[in-house]
C-alpha positions in Angstrom: 43.8 12.3 26.1 41.5 14.2 28.3 38.0 15.3 27.2 38.7 19.0 27.4 41.7 18.4 25.3 39.5 16.6 22.7 36.9 19.2 22.7 39.7 21.8 22.1 41.2 20.1 19.1 37.8 19.2 17.4 37.7 20.7 14.1 41.2 22.3 14.5 44.6 21.8 13.0 47.0 21.7 15.8 50.7 21.7 15.9 53.4 21.0 18.8 57.1 21.0 18.5 59.8 19.6 20.5 63.7 21.1 20.5 66.5 18.9 21.4 69.9 20.7 22.0 73.2 19.3 21.7 76.4 20.9 22.5 79.7 19.4 21.3 77.6 16.2 20.6 75.9 15.9 24.0 72.4 16.3 24.5 71.9 19.4 27.0 68.5 20.2 26.7 65.2 18.5 25.6 62.5 20.9 25.8 59.6 18.2 25.2 56.5 18.8 23.2 54.8 22.3 23.1 52.1 23.8 21.2 52.7 26.3 18.4 50.2 28.4 16.5 48.9 26.9 13.1 48.2 30.1 11.0 45.3 30.6 8.9 47.4 31.2 5.8 47.6 27.3 5.8 44.3 27.3 4.6 45.0 29.2 1.5 47.9 26.8 0.8 45.8 24.0 1.3 43.1 25.5 -1.3 45.5 26.3 -3.9 47.1 22.7 -3.5 43.9 21.0 -3.8 42.6 23.1 -6.8 45.6 22.0 -9.0 45.4 25.4 -10.5 48.8 26.4 -9.7 51.3 23.7 -10.5 54.2 25.8 -9.2 52.9 25.5 -5.7 54.3 22.8 -3.3 53.7 21.8 0.3 56.1 22.6 3.2 59.2 23.4 1.6 60.9 25.4 4.4 61.9 25.9 8.1 62.7 29.4 9.1 64.3 30.9 12.2 64.3 34.1 13.5 65.4 36.6 16.2 62.0 38.4 16.8 61.6 42.0 18.0 64.5 43.6 20.1 61.7 44.2 22.8 61.6 40.6 23.5 65.1 40.8 25.0 63.8 42.3 28.1 60.2 40.6 28.2 58.7 37.5 27.2 58.2 37.0 23.5 54.3 37.1 22.8 52.5 34.1 21.2 52.2 33.8 17.7 49.0 34.8 16.0 47.0 33.0 13.5 47.1 36.0 11.2 50.7 36.0 11.0 52.2 35.4 7.4 56.0 35.9 8.4 58.5 35.8 11.2 59.1 39.3 12.5 63.0 38.9 11.9 63.9 36.0 9.9 67.7 35.3 10.1 68.0 31.8 8.4 65.8 29.2 6.6 66.5 25.5 5.8 64.8 23.3 3.1 62.5 20.7 4.2 62.6 17.6 1.9 59.9 15.0 1.3 62.2 12.5 3.2 62.1 14.8 6.3 58.3 14.3 6.5 56.6 11.1 7.8 53.0 10.3 8.6 52.1 9.4 11.9 49.4 7.2 13.8 47.0 8.6 16.5 49.7 7.3 18.8 52.3 9.4 17.2 54.2 6.2 15.6 55.5 6.4 12.2 53.5 4.6 9.5 53.9 3.9 5.9 50.0 4.7 4.8 48.6 8.3 4.8 47.2 9.9 7.5 46.0 13.2 8.7 49.2 13.6 10.9 52.8 14.6 9.7 56.1 14.7 11.5 59.0 16.8 10.4 62.2 16.3 11.9 65.2 18.5 10.8 68.8 18.9 12.0 70.3 22.3 12.6 73.9 22.0 12.4 76.5 23.9 14.0 77.1 26.5 10.9 73.2 27.3 10.4 71.7 30.3 11.6 74.2 31.1 14.5 72.8 33.9 16.9 69.7 34.6 18.8 66.7 32.3 18.1 63.3 33.4 19.4 60.7 32.3 16.5 60.2 29.6 14.0 58.0 28.9 11.2 57.5 26.5 8.3 56.8 27.7 4.8 55.4 26.5 1.6 53.7 27.1 -1.4 55.9 29.2 -3.6 58.6 29.6 -0.8 62.1 29.8 -1.6 65.3 30.3 0.3 64.6 34.0 0.3 63.4 35.3 3.9 59.6 36.0 4.1 58.8 34.2 1.0 55.9 31.7 0.6 52.9 30.7 2.5 53.5 30.5 6.3 52.1 27.3 7.8 52.8 27.9 11.7 54.4 30.3 13.9 56.2 29.8 17.2 57.8 32.5 19.4 59.6 30.9 22.0 62.3 31.6 25.1 65.8 32.8 23.5 68.1 30.1 22.2 72.0 31.5 21.7 72.8 29.4 18.8 76.7 28.7 18.4 79.3 27.2 16.6 79.6 24.1 18.7 75.5 23.5 18.9 73.3 21.3 17.0 69.4 21.5 17.3 67.2 18.8 16.3 63.5 20.3 15.9 60.4 17.9 15.7 57.4 19.2 14.7 54.0 17.6 14.4 51.0 18.8 12.6 47.7 17.0 13.1 45.1 18.1 10.4 41.3 18.4 11.9 
């Protein structure tokens, strides 16, 4: 890792995501990892979880996708903002279960012990959220299957993915806590 990147991440929680898109079971695109925005609401979620004062709150429980703002159809979507608390236009969300989350070491290898780095891998099958995808977010706390519920953890606006019936998308998201 470059000295500059080490300095940029010093004291910051960072996130990165990778999409692998399959059509009729065949890999057609791998985006590689790219950064996403860890939003400030994550700090509120961490605080309430650490306090133990609300036994109903949970960690990351839902992964949402959205179609964004119609203006994005003619221009690139803007970057997510650290103050975001929900997607612009959420169209579907999928439960994240504890078995979807693993701990990683400094080299992104899965490990049995607890570390400051989490990896979440989720498959979005053929029948899930078909339509135009331009944004994603993870939610926790008091999140439910209802759109816009819970504490937002991260946000990414990305180039359009036209999700269809013959398409599966595997998303891998890594969060490294400072």
